[in-house]
N, CA and C atoms of all chains as a GROMACS GRO file, in nm:
protein
  444
    1MET      N    1  -1.775   0.858   0.308
    1MET     CA    2  -1.714   0.728   0.331
    1MET      C    3  -1.699   0.654   0.198
    2ASP      N    4  -1.580   0.599   0.173
    2ASP     CA    5  -1.562   0.531   0.044
    2ASP      C    6  -1.623   0.390   0.048
    3ASN      N    7  -1.630   0.329  -0.068
    3ASN     CA    8  -1.698   0.200  -0.080
    3ASN      C    9  -1.635   0.089   0.003
    4GLU      N   10  -1.502   0.090   0.004
    4GLU     CA   11  -1.428  -0.011   0.080
    4GLU      C   12  -1.462  -0.001   0.229
    5ALA      N   13  -1.456   0.120   0.282
    5ALA     CA   14  -1.487   0.142   0.424
    5ALA      C   15  -1.631   0.100   0.452
    6ASN      N   16  -1.719   0.136   0.362
    6ASN     CA   17  -1.859   0.105   0.378
    6ASN      C   18  -1.883  -0.047   0.382
    7ARG      N   19  -1.812  -0.116   0.296
    7ARG     CA   20  -1.824  -0.262   0.288
    7ARG      C   21  -1.786  -0.324   0.423
    8TYR      N   22  -1.681  -0.272   0.486
    8TYR     CA   23  -1.638  -0.326   0.614
    8TYR      C   24  -1.739  -0.296   0.724
    9LEU      N   25  -1.796  -0.176   0.721
    9LEU     CA   26  -1.895  -0.143   0.823
    9LEU      C   27  -2.016  -0.235   0.812
   10ILE      N   28  -2.054  -0.268   0.689
   10ILE     CA   29  -2.166  -0.359   0.669
   10ILE      C   30  -2.134  -0.499   0.722
   11GLN      N   31  -2.012  -0.545   0.695
   11GLN     CA   32  -1.973  -0.677   0.746
   11GLN      C   33  -1.964  -0.678   0.898
   12PHE      N   34  -1.911  -0.569   0.952
   12PHE     CA   35  -1.904  -0.559   1.098
   12PHE      C   36  -2.046  -0.566   1.157
   13GLY      N   37  -2.137  -0.493   1.096
   13GLY     CA   38  -2.276  -0.493   1.142
   13GLY      C   39  -2.339  -0.631   1.135
   14ASP      N   40  -2.310  -0.702   1.026
   14ASP     CA   41  -2.361  -0.839   1.013
   14ASP      C   42  -2.305  -0.929   1.124
   15ASN      N   43  -2.174  -0.916   1.149
   15ASN     CA   44  -2.112  -0.996   1.255
   15ASN      C   45  -2.178  -0.967   1.390
   16LEU      N   46  -2.198  -0.839   1.415
   16LEU     CA   47  -2.257  -0.801   1.543
   16LEU      C   48  -2.399  -0.857   1.556
   17ARG      N   49  -2.478  -0.842   1.452
   17ARG     CA   50  -2.617  -0.891   1.458
   17ARG      C   51  -2.619  -1.041   1.485
   18LYS      N   52  -2.532  -1.116   1.414
   18LYS     CA   53  -2.529  -1.262   1.434
   18LYS      C   54  -2.491  -1.298   1.578
   19GLN      N   55  -2.392  -1.229   1.631
   19GLN     CA   56  -2.348  -1.259   1.768
   19GLN      C   57  -2.456  -1.222   1.869
   20ARG      N   58  -2.522  -1.109   1.844
   20ARG     CA   59  -2.628  -1.065   1.937
   20ARG      C   60  -2.744  -1.164   1.937
   21ILE      N   61  -2.785  -1.205   1.816
   21ILE     CA   62  -2.898  -1.297   1.804
   21ILE      C   63  -2.863  -1.434   1.862
   22ALA      N   64  -2.737  -1.475   1.842
   22ALA     CA   65  -2.692  -1.604   1.896
   22ALA      C   66  -2.706  -1.606   2.049
   23GLN      N   67  -2.701  -1.488   2.108
   23GLN     CA   68  -2.713  -1.482   2.254
   23GLN      C   69  -2.854  -1.439   2.297
   24VAL      N   70  -2.943  -1.441   2.202
   24VAL     CA   71  -3.084  -1.410   2.230
   24VAL      C   72  -3.099  -1.278   2.305
   25LEU      N   73  -3.026  -1.180   2.255
   25LEU     CA   74  -3.036  -1.045   2.310
   25LEU      C   75  -3.107  -0.956   2.208
   26SER      N   76  -3.194  -0.870   2.255
   26SER     CA   77  -3.255  -0.771   2.166
   26SER      C   78  -3.160  -0.652   2.152
   27GLN      N   79  -3.184  -0.572   2.049
   27GLN     CA   80  -3.106  -0.448   2.035
   27GLN      C   81  -3.124  -0.362   2.160
   28LYS      N   82  -3.246  -0.362   2.212
   28LYS     CA   83  -3.274  -0.281   2.330
   28LYS      C   84  -3.194  -0.328   2.451
   29GLN      N   85  -3.186  -0.460   2.467
   29GLN     CA   86  -3.109  -0.514   2.578
   29GLN      C   87  -2.960  -0.483   2.564
   30LEU      N   88  -2.909  -0.503   2.440
   30LEU     CA   89  -2.767  -0.474   2.416
   30LEU      C   90  -2.738  -0.326   2.442
   31ALA      N   91  -2.831  -0.242   2.398
   31ALA     CA   92  -2.816  -0.098   2.421
   31ALA      C   93  -2.809  -0.068   2.571
   32PHE      N   94  -2.900  -0.128   2.644
   32PHE     CA   95  -2.904  -0.104   2.790
   32PHE      C   96  -2.773  -0.146   2.855
   33GLU      N   97  -2.725  -0.264   2.817
   33GLU     CA   98  -2.603  -0.318   2.882
   33GLU      C   99  -2.478  -0.240   2.845
   34THR      N  100  -2.474  -0.185   2.724
   34THR     CA  101  -2.354  -0.113   2.679
   34THR      C  102  -2.359   0.036   2.711
   35GLY      N  103  -2.479   0.084   2.737
   35GLY     CA  104  -2.494   0.228   2.758
   35GLY      C  105  -2.504   0.306   2.628
   36LEU      N  106  -2.513   0.233   2.516
   36LEU     CA  107  -2.535   0.299   2.386
   36LEU      C  108  -2.686   0.306   2.363
   37THR      N  109  -2.729   0.383   2.264
   37THR     CA  110  -2.873   0.387   2.237
   37THR      C  111  -2.912   0.273   2.142
   38ARG      N  112  -3.040   0.236   2.148
   38ARG     CA  113  -3.087   0.132   2.057
   38ARG      C  114  -3.073   0.177   1.912
   39GLU      N  115  -3.096   0.304   1.889
   39GLU     CA  116  -3.085   0.358   1.753
   39GLU      C  117  -2.941   0.343   1.702
   40PHE      N  118  -2.846   0.367   1.789
   40PHE     CA  119  -2.706   0.356   1.748
   40PHE      C  120  -2.671   0.210   1.719
   41ILE      N  121  -2.715   0.119   1.805
   41ILE     CA  122  -2.693  -0.026   1.781
   41ILE      C  123  -2.754  -0.064   1.646
   42ASN      N  124  -2.873  -0.015   1.620
   42ASN     CA  125  -2.941  -0.046   1.494
   42ASN      C  126  -2.862   0.005   1.374
   43ARG      N  127  -2.810   0.127   1.388
   43ARG     CA  128  -2.734   0.185   1.277
   43ARG      C  129  -2.600   0.111   1.257
   44ILE      N  130  -2.540   0.066   1.366
   44ILE     CA  131  -2.417  -0.014   1.354
   44ILE      C  132  -2.449  -0.144   1.280
   45GLU      N  133  -2.554  -0.212   1.322
   45GLU     CA  134  -2.588  -0.342   1.261
   45GLU      C  135  -2.621  -0.328   1.113
   46ASN      N  136  -2.665  -0.211   1.075
   46ASN     CA  137  -2.697  -0.188   0.933
   46ASN      C  138  -2.580  -0.124   0.856
   47GLY      N  139  -2.467  -0.113   0.923
   47GLY     CA  140  -2.348  -0.061   0.856
   47GLY      C  141  -2.359   0.086   0.819
   48LYS      N  142  -2.442   0.158   0.892
   48LYS     CA  143  -2.469   0.298   0.857
   48LYS      C  144  -2.377   0.396   0.928
   49VAL      N  145  -2.310   0.349   1.032
   49VAL     CA  146  -2.222   0.439   1.108
   49VAL      C  147  -2.088   0.374   1.138
   50ASN      N  148  -1.991   0.458   1.156
   50ASN     CA  149  -1.860   0.415   1.200
   50ASN      C  150  -1.869   0.390   1.351
   51ILE      N  151  -1.777   0.313   1.403
   51ILE     CA  152  -1.781   0.281   1.546
   51ILE      C  153  -1.640   0.290   1.602
   52SER      N  154  -1.628   0.335   1.725
   52SER     CA  155  -1.495   0.351   1.785
   52SER      C  156  -1.447   0.220   1.847
   53LEU      N  157  -1.316   0.211   1.863
   53LEU     CA  158  -1.258   0.093   1.926
   53LEU      C  159  -1.314   0.071   2.066
   54THR      N  160  -1.330   0.177   2.144
   54THR     CA  161  -1.380   0.157   2.281
   54THR      C  162  -1.525   0.106   2.281
   55ASN      N  163  -1.605   0.148   2.182
   55ASN     CA  164  -1.740   0.094   2.175
   55ASN      C  165  -1.738  -0.052   2.128
   56ILE      N  166  -1.646  -0.086   2.038
   56ILE     CA  167  -1.631  -0.226   1.998
   56ILE      C  168  -1.597  -0.311   2.121
   57MET      N  169  -1.505  -0.262   2.203
   57MET     CA  170  -1.464  -0.336   2.323
   57MET      C  171  -1.581  -0.354   2.419
   58GLU      N  172  -1.661  -0.248   2.433
   58GLU     CA  173  -1.772  -0.252   2.528
   58GLU      C  174  -1.879  -0.351   2.481
   59ILE      N  175  -1.907  -0.349   2.352
   59ILE     CA  176  -2.005  -0.444   2.297
   59ILE      C  177  -1.954  -0.588   2.314
   60ALA      N  178  -1.826  -0.609   2.284
   60ALA     CA  179  -1.768  -0.744   2.296
   60ALA      C  180  -1.774  -0.791   2.442
   61ARG      N  181  -1.749  -0.699   2.534
   61ARG     CA  182  -1.754  -0.734   2.676
   61ARG      C  183  -1.894  -0.782   2.715
   62VAL      N  184  -1.996  -0.708   2.669
   62VAL     CA  185  -2.134  -0.746   2.702
   62VAL      C  186  -2.170  -0.879   2.637
   63LEU      N  187  -2.123  -0.901   2.514
   63LEU     CA  188  -2.154  -1.027   2.443
   63LEU      C  189  -2.064  -1.141   2.491
   64ASN      N  190  -1.967  -1.108   2.575
   64ASN     CA  191  -1.874  -1.207   2.628
   64ASN      C  192  -1.797  -1.280   2.516
   65ILE      N  193  -1.754  -1.203   2.418
   65ILE     CA  194  -1.674  -1.257   2.309
   65ILE      C  195  -1.545  -1.175   2.296
   66ALA      N  196  -1.449  -1.227   2.221
   66ALA     CA  197  -1.328  -1.149   2.196
   66ALA      C  198  -1.361  -1.040   2.095
   67PRO      N  199  -1.310  -0.920   2.116
   67PRO     CA  200  -1.338  -0.810   2.022
   67PRO      C  201  -1.307  -0.848   1.877
   68LYS      N  202  -1.200  -0.924   1.859
   68LYS     CA  203  -1.163  -0.958   1.721
   68LYS      C  204  -1.264  -1.051   1.654
   69ASP      N  205  -1.350  -1.117   1.734
   69ASP     CA  206  -1.454  -1.200   1.673
   69ASP      C  207  -1.552  -1.116   1.592
   70LEU      N  208  -1.558  -0.987   1.622
   70LEU     CA  209  -1.646  -0.898   1.546
   70LEU      C  210  -1.578  -0.847   1.418
   71LEU      N  211  -1.448  -0.874   1.407
   71LEU     CA  212  -1.372  -0.823   1.292
   71LEU      C  213  -1.334  -0.932   1.193
   72ASN      N  214  -1.421  -1.031   1.181
   72ASN     CA  215  -1.397  -1.132   1.077
   72ASN      C  216  -1.452  -1.081   0.945
   73PHE      N  217  -1.361  -1.049   0.853
   73PHE     CA  218  -1.404  -0.993   0.725
   73PHE      C  219  -1.363  -1.086   0.612
   74LYS      N  220  -1.446  -1.089   0.511
   74LYS     CA  221  -1.415  -1.173   0.393
   74LYS      C  222  -1.343  -1.088   0.288
   75MET      N  223  -1.267   0.884   2.976
   75MET     CA  224  -1.249   0.744   2.939
   75MET      C  225  -1.218   0.662   3.065
   76ASP      N  226  -1.283   0.551   3.084
   76ASP     CA  227  -1.256   0.474   3.206
   76ASP      C  228  -1.129   0.390   3.190
   77ASN      N  229  -1.086   0.334   3.302
   77ASN     CA  230  -0.958   0.262   3.306
   77ASN      C  231  -0.954   0.143   3.211
   78GLU      N  232  -1.066   0.071   3.205
   78GLU     CA  233  -1.073  -0.047   3.119
   78GLU      C  234  -1.054  -0.007   2.973
   79ALA      N  235  -1.127   0.094   2.930
   79ALA     CA  236  -1.116   0.141   2.790
   79ALA      C  237  -0.974   0.188   2.763
   80ASN      N  238  -0.919   0.258   2.858
   80ASN     CA  239  -0.784   0.311   2.842
   80ASN      C  240  -0.681   0.199   2.827
   81ARG      N  241  -0.700   0.094   2.904
   81ARG     CA  242  -0.610  -0.021   2.898
   81ARG      C  243  -0.611  -0.082   2.758
   82TYR      N  244  -0.728  -0.091   2.698
   82TYR     CA  245  -0.739  -0.148   2.563
   82TYR      C  246  -0.674  -0.057   2.459
   83LEU      N  247  -0.692   0.071   2.475
   83LEU     CA  248  -0.630   0.163   2.379
   83LEU      C  249  -0.478   0.152   2.386
   84ILE      N  250  -0.426   0.135   2.507
   84ILE     CA  251  -0.280   0.120   2.522
   84ILE      C  252  -0.233  -0.009   2.456
   85GLN      N  253  -0.308  -0.117   2.474
   85GLN     CA  254  -0.269  -0.244   2.411
   85GLN      C  255  -0.280  -0.236   2.259
   86PHE      N  256  -0.386  -0.171   2.213
   86PHE     CA  257  -0.400  -0.153   2.068
   86PHE      C  258  -0.280  -0.077   2.014
   87GLY      N  259  -0.243   0.030   2.083
   87GLY     CA  260  -0.128   0.110   2.041
   87GLY      C  261   0.000   0.028   2.038
   88ASP      N  262   0.018  -0.056   2.139
   88ASP     CA  263   0.137  -0.143   2.142
   88ASP      C  264   0.137  -0.238   2.023
   89ASN      N  265   0.021  -0.298   1.996
   89ASN     CA  266   0.010  -0.389   1.882
   89ASN      C  267   0.045  -0.317   1.752
   90LEU      N  268  -0.010  -0.198   1.737
   90LEU     CA  269   0.015  -0.121   1.615
   90LEU      C  270   0.164  -0.090   1.601
   91ARG      N  271   0.226  -0.042   1.709
   91ARG     CA  272   0.368  -0.006   1.702
   91ARG      C  273   0.452  -0.128   1.662
   92LYS      N  274   0.422  -0.243   1.724
   92LYS     CA  275   0.498  -0.365   1.692
   92LYS      C  276   0.484  -0.402   1.544
   93GLN      N  277   0.362  -0.396   1.495
   93GLN     CA  278   0.338  -0.432   1.355
   93GLN      C  279   0.405  -0.333   1.260
   94ARG      N  280   0.399  -0.206   1.294
   94ARG     CA  281   0.459  -0.104   1.209
   94ARG      C  282   0.612  -0.122   1.205
   95ILE      N  283   0.671  -0.143   1.322
   95ILE     CA  284   0.817  -0.158   1.329
   95ILE      C  285   0.860  -0.287   1.259
   96ALA      N  286   0.780  -0.392   1.272
   96ALA     CA  287   0.811  -0.519   1.205
   96ALA      C  288   0.819  -0.499   1.054
   97GLN      N  289   0.750  -0.399   1.006
   97GLN     CA  290   0.751  -0.374   0.862
   97GLN      C  291   0.844  -0.257   0.825
   98VAL      N  292   0.924  -0.219   0.921
   98VAL     CA  293   1.024  -0.114   0.899
   98VAL      C  294   0.961   0.011   0.837
   99LEU      N  295   0.846   0.047   0.892
   99LEU     CA  296   0.778   0.170   0.849
   99LEU      C  297   0.791   0.274   0.959
  100SER      N  298   0.818   0.398   0.922
  100SER     CA  299   0.816   0.506   1.022
  100SER      C  300   0.672   0.552   1.044
  101GLN      N  301   0.650   0.622   1.154
  101GLN     CA  302   0.516   0.680   1.176
  101GLN      C  303   0.481   0.772   1.060
  102LYS      N  304   0.580   0.844   1.012
  102LYS     CA  305   0.558   0.938   0.902
  102LYS      C  306   0.514   0.865   0.775
  103GLN      N  307   0.579   0.752   0.747
  103GLN     CA  308   0.541   0.673   0.628
  103GLN      C  309   0.400   0.616   0.643
  104LEU      N  310   0.371   0.562   0.763
  104LEU     CA  311   0.237   0.505   0.786
  104LEU      C  312   0.132   0.615   0.773
  105ALA      N  313   0.164   0.732   0.826
  105ALA     CA  314   0.072   0.844   0.815
  105ALA      C  315   0.046   0.878   0.668
  106PHE      N  316   0.153   0.886   0.592
  106PHE     CA  317   0.139   0.920   0.451
  106PHE      C  318   0.051   0.818   0.378
  107GLU      N  319   0.076   0.692   0.404
  107GLU     CA  320   0.004   0.585   0.333
  107GLU      C  321  -0.144   0.578   0.372
  108THR      N  322  -0.173   0.611   0.498
  108THR     CA  323  -0.312   0.601   0.545
  108THR      C  324  -0.391   0.730   0.527
  109GLY      N  325  -0.317   0.840   0.509
  109GLY     CA  326  -0.386   0.968   0.500
  109GLY      C  327  -0.417   1.028   0.637
  110LEU      N  328  -0.366   0.964   0.742
  110LEU     CA  329  -0.379   1.019   0.878
  110LEU      C  330  -0.256   1.105   0.905
  111THR      N  331  -0.261   1.184   1.010
  111THR     CA  332  -0.142   1.264   1.042
  111THR      C  333  -0.044   1.182   1.127
  112ARG      N  334   0.083   1.223   1.121
  112ARG     CA  335   0.182   1.154   1.203
  112ARG      C  336   0.149   1.172   1.352
  113GLU      N  337   0.099   1.287   1.387
  113GLU     CA  338   0.063   1.315   1.526
  113GLU      C  339  -0.047   1.218   1.573
  114PHE      N  340  -0.143   1.193   1.485
  114PHE     CA  341  -0.252   1.102   1.522
  114PHE      C  342  -0.199   0.960   1.538
  115ILE      N  343  -0.115   0.916   1.445
  115ILE     CA  344  -0.053   0.782   1.456
  115ILE      C  345   0.022   0.772   1.589
  116ASN      N  346   0.095   0.876   1.621
  116ASN     CA  347   0.173   0.876   1.746
  116ASN      C  348   0.081   0.866   1.868
  117ARG      N  349  -0.028   0.939   1.864
  117ARG     CA  350  -0.121   0.936   1.977
  117ARG      C  351  -0.192   0.800   1.987
  118ILE      N  352  -0.221   0.739   1.873
  118ILE     CA  353  -0.279   0.604   1.875
  118ILE      C  354  -0.179   0.507   1.939
  119GLU      N  355  -0.054   0.512   1.893
  119GLU     CA  356   0.046   0.416   1.944
  119GLU      C  357   0.071   0.434   2.093
  120ASN      N  358   0.046   0.552   2.143
  120ASN     CA  359   0.062   0.575   2.287
  120ASN      C  360  -0.068   0.558   2.365
  121GLY      N  361  -0.171   0.511   2.297
  121GLY     CA  362  -0.297   0.483   2.365
  121GLY      C  363  -0.367   0.608   2.416
  122LYS      N  364  -0.339   0.720   2.352
  122LYS     CA  365  -0.394   0.847   2.398
  122LYS      C  366  -0.526   0.885   2.334
  123VAL      N  367  -0.560   0.817   2.224
  123VAL     CA  368  -0.685   0.850   2.155
  123VAL      C  369  -0.761   0.725   2.116
  124ASN      N  370  -0.889   0.743   2.104
  124ASN     CA  371  -0.976   0.639   2.051
  124ASN      C  372  -0.959   0.636   1.899
  125ILE      N  373  -0.995   0.527   1.836
  125ILE     CA  374  -0.978   0.515   1.691
  125ILE      C  375  -1.103   0.450   1.633
  126SER      N  376  -1.140   0.491   1.514
  126SER     CA  377  -1.262   0.437   1.454
  126SER      C  378  -1.232   0.308   1.378
  127LEU      N  379  -1.336   0.229   1.359
  127LEU     CA  380  -1.322   0.104   1.284
  127LEU      C  381  -1.266   0.129   1.144
  128THR      N  382  -1.312   0.233   1.076
  128THR     CA  383  -1.263   0.255   0.939
  128THR      C  384  -1.114   0.292   0.940
  129ASN      N  385  -1.068   0.363   1.043
  129ASN     CA  386  -0.925   0.392   1.050
  129ASN      C  387  -0.844   0.266   1.084
  130ILE      N  388  -0.901   0.179   1.168
  130ILE     CA  389  -0.835   0.050   1.195
  130ILE      C  390  -0.819  -0.027   1.065
  131MET      N  391  -0.927  -0.030   0.984
  131MET     CA  392  -0.923  -0.103   0.857
  131MET      C  393  -0.818  -0.045   0.763
  132GLU      N  394  -0.810   0.086   0.760
  132GLU     CA  395  -0.717   0.152   0.670
  132GLU      C  396  -0.572   0.124   0.711
  133ILE      N  397  -0.546   0.130   0.839
  133ILE     CA  398  -0.411   0.100   0.888
  133ILE      C  399  -0.376  -0.045   0.858
  134ALA      N  400  -0.469  -0.137   0.882
  134ALA     CA  401  -0.444  -0.279   0.856
  134ALA      C  402  -0.418  -0.302   0.707
  135ARG      N  403  -0.491  -0.230   0.623
  135ARG     CA  404  -0.472  -0.244   0.479
  135ARG      C  405  -0.328  -0.203   0.440
  136VAL      N  406  -0.284  -0.092   0.493
  136VAL     CA  407  -0.149  -0.044   0.461
  136VAL      C  408  -0.043  -0.140   0.516
  137LEU      N  409  -0.067  -0.195   0.636
  137LEU     CA  410   0.030  -0.288   0.696
  137LEU      C  411   0.017  -0.429   0.638
  138ASN      N  412  -0.085  -0.447   0.554
  138ASN     CA  413  -0.110  -0.577   0.491
  138ASN      C  414  -0.131  -0.689   0.593
  139ILE      N  415  -0.207  -0.657   0.696
  139ILE     CA  416  -0.242  -0.756   0.798
  139ILE      C  417  -0.394  -0.759   0.813
  140ALA      N  418  -0.444  -0.861   0.882
  140ALA     CA  419  -0.587  -0.866   0.911
  140ALA      C  420  -0.616  -0.766   1.022
  141PRO      N  421  -0.726  -0.692   1.010
  141PRO     CA  422  -0.760  -0.594   1.113
  141PRO      C  423  -0.761  -0.656   1.253
  142LYS      N  424  -0.808  -0.778   1.263
  142LYS     CA  425  -0.817  -0.839   1.396
  142LYS      C  426  -0.680  -0.866   1.458
  143ASP      N  427  -0.574  -0.866   1.375
  143ASP     CA  428  -0.439  -0.882   1.430
  143ASP      C  429  -0.402  -0.766   1.520
  144LEU      N  430  -0.469  -0.654   1.502
  144LEU     CA  431  -0.442  -0.538   1.588
  144LEU      C  432  -0.523  -0.544   1.718
  145LEU      N  433  -0.617  -0.639   1.723
  145LEU     CA  434  -0.705  -0.649   1.840
  145LEU      C  435  -0.675  -0.770   1.927
  146ASN      N  436  -0.548  -0.805   1.935
  146ASN     CA  437  -0.510  -0.910   2.029
  146ASN      C  438  -0.488  -0.848   2.165
  147PHE      N  439  -0.578  -0.880   2.257
  147PHE     CA  440  -0.570  -0.822   2.391
  147PHE      C  441  -0.550  -0.930   2.495
  148LYS      N  442  -0.474  -0.895   2.597
  148LYS     CA  443  -0.451  -0.992   2.706
  148LYS      C  444  -0.555  -0.970   2.816
   0.00000   0.00000   0.00000
């Protein structure tokens, strides 16, 4: 993965963590609701893995936010 | 893939096609610029495949739009 892509994954992870914490959800709870594993949620939040559009949609659905709210990049 | 996920992929594909055509780019040109195959671009635009966040970012970069502009869903 190149640096640019990596930078975006890190920002995406930061956005996700902020939204999750704002809703007082644990990684474990978010994992349960989305059907993803806690380990995968953790790796997403740390910008360590790529994520698919359908998983972005599923996470946004559980957080009750618009998917694009997770794609605010500087 | 469930119906809900599929619906989003179709909308994403529609958004992408509109943005690409607005910039008078062919699928072949977009493929060349992003390093993806024309077949993959075609399948994305038809909502037939899932797409990763890093590929969304790369396509948005080439189209010179914000990634979230591709995630406008009704």
